PyMOL commands that place a pseudoatom at each C-alpha (Angstrom):
pseudoatom trace, name=CA, resn=MET, resi=1, chain=A, elem=C, hetatm=0, pos=[-0.038, 0.019, 0.089]
pseudoatom trace, name=CA, resn=LEU, resi=2, chain=A, elem=C, hetatm=0, pos=[1.631, 3.413, -1.035]
pseudoatom trace, name=CA, resn=THR, resi=3, chain=A, elem=C, hetatm=0, pos=[2.034, 5.580, 1.817]
pseudoatom trace, name=CA, resn=ARG, resi=4, chain=A, elem=C, hetatm=0, pos=[1.595, 9.377, 1.546]
pseudoatom trace, name=CA, resn=LYS, resi=5, chain=A, elem=C, hetatm=0, pos=[5.619, 9.533, 0.883]
pseudoatom trace, name=CA, resn=ALA, resi=6, chain=A, elem=C, hetatm=0, pos=[5.204, 7.340, -2.040]
pseudoatom trace, name=CA, resn=LEU, resi=7, chain=A, elem=C, hetatm=0, pos=[2.070, 9.022, -3.489]
pseudoatom trace, name=CA, resn=LYS, resi=8, chain=A, elem=C, hetatm=0, pos=[3.744, 12.507, -3.296]
pseudoatom trace, name=CA, resn=GLY, resi=9, chain=A, elem=C, hetatm=0, pos=[3.968, 14.090, -6.722]
pseudoatom trace, name=CA, resn=TYR, resi=10, chain=A, elem=C, hetatm=0, pos=[2.169, 10.974, -8.232]
pseudoatom trace, name=CA, resn=LYS, resi=11, chain=A, elem=C, hetatm=0, pos=[-1.250, 11.083, -6.971]
pseudoatom trace, name=CA, resn=ASP, resi=12, chain=A, elem=C, hetatm=0, pos=[-3.355, 13.013, -4.403]
pseudoatom trace, name=CA, resn=GLU, resi=13, chain=A, elem=C, hetatm=0, pos=[-3.881, 11.153, -1.170]
pseudoatom trace, name=CA, resn=VAL, resi=14, chain=A, elem=C, hetatm=0, pos=[-7.845, 11.196, -1.213]
pseudoatom trace, name=CA, resn=VAL, resi=15, chain=A, elem=C, hetatm=0, pos=[-8.115, 8.872, 1.799]
pseudoatom trace, name=CA, resn=PRO, resi=16, chain=A, elem=C, hetatm=0, pos=[-5.425, 8.917, 4.499]
pseudoatom trace, name=CA, resn=PHE, resi=17, chain=A, elem=C, hetatm=0, pos=[-3.127, 6.230, 4.657]
pseudoatom trace, name=CA, resn=LYS, resi=18, chain=A, elem=C, hetatm=0, pos=[-4.201, 4.668, 7.902]
pseudoatom trace, name=CA, resn=ASP, resi=19, chain=A, elem=C, hetatm=0, pos=[-7.746, 4.224, 6.630]
pseudoatom trace, name=CA, resn=ARG, resi=20, chain=A, elem=C, hetatm=0, pos=[-6.702, 2.879, 3.421]
pseudoatom trace, name=CA, resn=MET, resi=21, chain=A, elem=C, hetatm=0, pos=[-4.505, 0.354, 4.945]
pseudoatom trace, name=CA, resn=GLU, resi=22, chain=A, elem=C, hetatm=0, pos=[-7.448, -0.924, 7.240]
pseudoatom trace, name=CA, resn=ILE, resi=23, chain=A, elem=C, hetatm=0, pos=[-9.690, -1.063, 4.230]
pseudoatom trace, name=CA, resn=MET, resi=24, chain=A, elem=C, hetatm=0, pos=[-7.580, -2.954, 1.958]
pseudoatom trace, name=CA, resn=LYS, resi=25, chain=A, elem=C, hetatm=0, pos=[-6.563, -5.313, 4.927]
pseudoatom trace, name=CA, resn=MET, resi=26, chain=A, elem=C, hetatm=0, pos=[-10.386, -6.154, 5.151]
pseudoatom trace, name=CA, resn=VAL, resi=27, chain=A, elem=C, hetatm=0, pos=[-10.575, -6.730, 1.551]
pseudoatom trace, name=CA, resn=ALA, resi=28, chain=A, elem=C, hetatm=0, pos=[-7.381, -8.715, 1.296]
pseudoatom trace, name=CA, resn=SER, resi=29, chain=A, elem=C, hetatm=0, pos=[-8.371, -10.871, 4.137]
pseudoatom trace, name=CA, resn=GLY, resi=30, chain=A, elem=C, hetatm=0, pos=[-11.744, -11.840, 2.370]
pseudoatom trace, name=CA, resn=LEU, resi=31, chain=A, elem=C, hetatm=0, pos=[-10.032, -12.829, -0.909]
pseudoatom trace, name=CA, resn=TRP, resi=32, chain=A, elem=C, hetatm=0, pos=[-6.672, -14.490, -0.488]
pseudoatom trace, name=CA, resn=ASN, resi=33, chain=A, elem=C, hetatm=0, pos=[-3.816, -14.897, 2.180]
pseudoatom trace, name=CA, resn=ILE, resi=34, chain=A, elem=C, hetatm=0, pos=[-2.576, -11.578, 1.139]
pseudoatom trace, name=CA, resn=GLU, resi=35, chain=A, elem=C, hetatm=0, pos=[-0.376, -9.354, 3.370]
pseudoatom trace, name=CA, resn=VAL, resi=36, chain=A, elem=C, hetatm=0, pos=[-0.780, -5.526, 2.949]
pseudoatom trace, name=CA, resn=VAL, resi=37, chain=A, elem=C, hetatm=0, pos=[2.271, -3.716, 3.781]
pseudoatom trace, name=CA, resn=PRO, resi=38, chain=A, elem=C, hetatm=0, pos=[3.234, -0.088, 3.702]
pseudoatom trace, name=CA, resn=GLN, resi=39, chain=A, elem=C, hetatm=0, pos=[5.375, 1.054, 0.625]
pseudoatom trace, name=CA, resn=ASP, resi=40, chain=A, elem=C, hetatm=0, pos=[7.441, 4.105, 0.713]
pseudoatom trace, name=CA, resn=SER, resi=41, chain=A, elem=C, hetatm=0, pos=[8.219, 4.263, -2.871]
pseudoatom trace, name=CA, resn=LEU, resi=42, chain=A, elem=C, hetatm=0, pos=[6.634, 3.505, -6.399]
pseudoatom trace, name=CA, resn=ASP, resi=43, chain=A, elem=C, hetatm=0, pos=[9.530, 0.850, -6.927]
pseudoatom trace, name=CA, resn=PRO, resi=44, chain=A, elem=C, hetatm=0, pos=[8.528, -2.126, -4.711]
pseudoatom trace, name=CA, resn=SER, resi=45, chain=A, elem=C, hetatm=0, pos=[12.143, -3.445, -4.797]
pseudoatom trace, name=CA, resn=GLU, resi=46, chain=A, elem=C, hetatm=0, pos=[12.838, -2.637, -1.307]
pseudoatom trace, name=CA, resn=ASN, resi=47, chain=A, elem=C, hetatm=0, pos=[9.673, -4.458, 0.049]
pseudoatom trace, name=CA, resn=ILE, resi=48, chain=A, elem=C, hetatm=0, pos=[10.306, -7.319, -2.003]
pseudoatom trace, name=CA, resn=ARG, resi=49, chain=A, elem=C, hetatm=0, pos=[13.828, -7.744, -0.534]
pseudoatom trace, name=CA, resn=LYS, resi=50, chain=A, elem=C, hetatm=0, pos=[12.203, -7.308, 2.853]
pseudoatom trace, name=CA, resn=TYR, resi=51, chain=A, elem=C, hetatm=0, pos=[9.184, -9.529, 2.635]
pseudoatom trace, name=CA, resn=LYS, resi=52, chain=A, elem=C, hetatm=0, pos=[10.010, -11.735, -0.089]
pseudoatom trace, name=CA, resn=PRO, resi=53, chain=A, elem=C, hetatm=0, pos=[6.792, -12.336, -1.554]
pseudoatom trace, name=CA, resn=GLN, resi=54, chain=A, elem=C, hetatm=0, pos=[5.814, -14.997, -4.245]
pseudoatom trace, name=CA, resn=ALA, resi=55, chain=A, elem=C, hetatm=0, pos=[3.506, -12.422, -5.972]
pseudoatom trace, name=CA, resn=ILE, resi=56, chain=A, elem=C, hetatm=0, pos=[2.704, -8.690, -6.100]
pseudoatom trace, name=CA, resn=ALA, resi=57, chain=A, elem=C, hetatm=0, pos=[-0.941, -7.552, -6.586]
pseudoatom trace, name=CA, resn=SER, resi=58, chain=A, elem=C, hetatm=0, pos=[-1.805, -4.137, -8.148]
pseudoatom trace, name=CA, resn=GLY, resi=59, chain=A, elem=C, hetatm=0, pos=[-5.145, -2.445, -9.301]
pseudoatom trace, name=CA, resn=ASP, resi=60, chain=A, elem=C, hetatm=0, pos=[-5.701, -0.913, -12.540]
pseudoatom trace, name=CA, resn=GLY, resi=61, chain=A, elem=C, hetatm=0, pos=[-2.308, 0.167, -13.560]
pseudoatom trace, name=CA, resn=TRP, resi=62, chain=A, elem=C, hetatm=0, pos=[1.384, -0.980, -13.275]
pseudoatom trace, name=CA, resn=GLU, resi=63, chain=A, elem=C, hetatm=0, pos=[4.071, 1.286, -12.886]
pseudoatom trace, name=CA, resn=LYS, resi=64, chain=A, elem=C, hetatm=0, pos=[7.269, 0.873, -15.206]
pseudoatom trace, name=CA, resn=CYS, resi=65, chain=A, elem=C, hetatm=0, pos=[9.328, 0.422, -11.918]
pseudoatom trace, name=CA, resn=GLU, resi=66, chain=A, elem=C, hetatm=0, pos=[6.792, -2.249, -10.614]
pseudoatom trace, name=CA, resn=LEU, resi=67, chain=A, elem=C, hetatm=0, pos=[6.946, -4.295, -13.923]
pseudoatom trace, name=CA, resn=GLU, resi=68, chain=A, elem=C, hetatm=0, pos=[10.855, -4.023, -13.931]
pseudoatom trace, name=CA, resn=ALA, resi=69, chain=A, elem=C, hetatm=0, pos=[11.055, -5.036, -10.260]
pseudoatom trace, name=CA, resn=ILE, resi=70, chain=A, elem=C, hetatm=0, pos=[8.608, -8.242, -11.109]
pseudoatom trace, name=CA, resn=LYS, resi=71, chain=A, elem=C, hetatm=0, pos=[11.031, -9.287, -13.899]
pseudoatom trace, name=CA, resn=LYS, resi=72, chain=A, elem=C, hetatm=0, pos=[14.087, -8.816, -11.950]
pseudoatom trace, name=CA, resn=PHE, resi=73, chain=A, elem=C, hetatm=0, pos=[12.834, -10.700, -8.827]
pseudoatom trace, name=CA, resn=ARG, resi=74, chain=A, elem=C, hetatm=0, pos=[10.835, -13.420, -10.982]
pseudoatom trace, name=CA, resn=LEU, resi=75, chain=A, elem=C, hetatm=0, pos=[7.643, -12.627, -9.388]
pseudoatom trace, name=CA, resn=LYS, resi=76, chain=A, elem=C, hetatm=0, pos=[4.176, -13.405, -10.168]
pseudoatom trace, name=CA, resn=LYS, resi=77, chain=A, elem=C, hetatm=0, pos=[1.902, -10.422, -11.263]
pseudoatom trace, name=CA, resn=VAL, resi=78, chain=A, elem=C, hetatm=0, pos=[-1.525, -10.465, -9.707]
pseudoatom trace, name=CA, resn=ASN, resi=79, chain=A, elem=C, hetatm=0, pos=[-4.025, -8.060, -11.377]
pseudoatom trace, name=CA, resn=ILE, resi=80, chain=A, elem=C, hetatm=0, pos=[-6.800, -6.893, -9.043]
pseudoatom trace, name=CA, resn=ASN, resi=81, chain=A, elem=C, hetatm=0, pos=[-9.424, -5.216, -11.274]
pseudoatom trace, name=CA, resn=PHE, resi=82, chain=A, elem=C, hetatm=0, pos=[-12.914, -4.192, -10.368]
pseudoatom trace, name=CA, resn=PRO, resi=83, chain=A, elem=C, hetatm=0, pos=[-15.649, -3.152, -12.704]
pseudoatom trace, name=CA, resn=LYS, resi=84, chain=A, elem=C, hetatm=0, pos=[-15.465, 0.603, -13.217]
pseudoatom trace, name=CA, resn=LYS, resi=85, chain=A, elem=C, hetatm=0, pos=[-18.248, 1.338, -10.540]
pseudoatom trace, name=CA, resn=HIS, resi=86, chain=A, elem=C, hetatm=0, pos=[-16.499, -1.021, -8.227]
pseudoatom trace, name=CA, resn=SER, resi=87, chain=A, elem=C, hetatm=0, pos=[-12.880, 0.573, -8.627]
pseudoatom trace, name=CA, resn=SER, resi=88, chain=A, elem=C, hetatm=0, pos=[-10.779, 1.003, -5.735]
pseudoatom trace, name=CA, resn=SER, resi=89, chain=A, elem=C, hetatm=0, pos=[-11.351, 4.746, -5.835]
pseudoatom trace, name=CA, resn=ALA, resi=90, chain=A, elem=C, hetatm=0, pos=[-15.075, 4.305, -6.242]
pseudoatom trace, name=CA, resn=ILE, resi=91, chain=A, elem=C, hetatm=0, pos=[-15.011, 2.097, -3.250]
pseudoatom trace, name=CA, resn=LEU, resi=92, chain=A, elem=C, hetatm=0, pos=[-13.084, 4.397, -1.088]
pseudoatom trace, name=CA, resn=ASN, resi=93, chain=A, elem=C, hetatm=0, pos=[-15.080, 7.413, -2.198]
pseudoatom trace, name=CA, resn=LYS, resi=94, chain=A, elem=C, hetatm=0, pos=[-18.426, 5.619, -1.272]
pseudoatom trace, name=CA, resn=PHE, resi=95, chain=A, elem=C, hetatm=0, pos=[-16.894, 4.612, 2.117]
pseudoatom trace, name=CA, resn=CYS, resi=96, chain=A, elem=C, hetatm=0, pos=[-15.634, 8.094, 2.780]
pseudoatom trace, name=CA, resn=ASN, resi=97, chain=A, elem=C, hetatm=0, pos=[-18.924, 9.813, 1.715]
pseudoatom trace, name=CA, resn=ALA, resi=98, chain=A, elem=C, hetatm=0, pos=[-21.204, 7.300, 3.402]
pseudoatom trace, name=CA, resn=LYS, resi=99, chain=A, elem=C, hetatm=0, pos=[-23.593, 8.344, 5.792]
pseudoatom trace, name=CA, resn=ILE, resi=100, chain=A, elem=C, hetatm=0, pos=[-23.792, 6.185, 8.990]
pseudoatom trace, name=CA, resn=HIS, resi=101, chain=A, elem=C, hetatm=0, pos=[-26.833, 5.744, 10.760]
pseudoatom trace, name=CA, resn=ILE, resi=102, chain=A, elem=C, hetatm=0, pos=[-26.965, 4.387, 14.424]
for i in range(1, 102): cmd.bond("trace and resi %d" % i, "trace and resi %d" % (i + 1))
show_as sticks, trace
zoom trace
């Protein structure tokens, strides 16, 4: 999960890191045995060395540095694509804009 530091100059941080991390951990736990970890750079090489994953997952776009790291470390690439109305951005926007009734 890209941290605020990794997103700087790349994308706006619409939802704070802590909240995005919590949401993605819940989503991942229901799908596969995936560990969601913070990533301070667009290049995943440091995390690959640290966590030694068998695969890397990403949403609707892969950055060049991600694809190069996957090739270099011989990892599997897992695409997590939602239909447009269920994109990660749409899900996060719904979550953040939802009205909660108690």
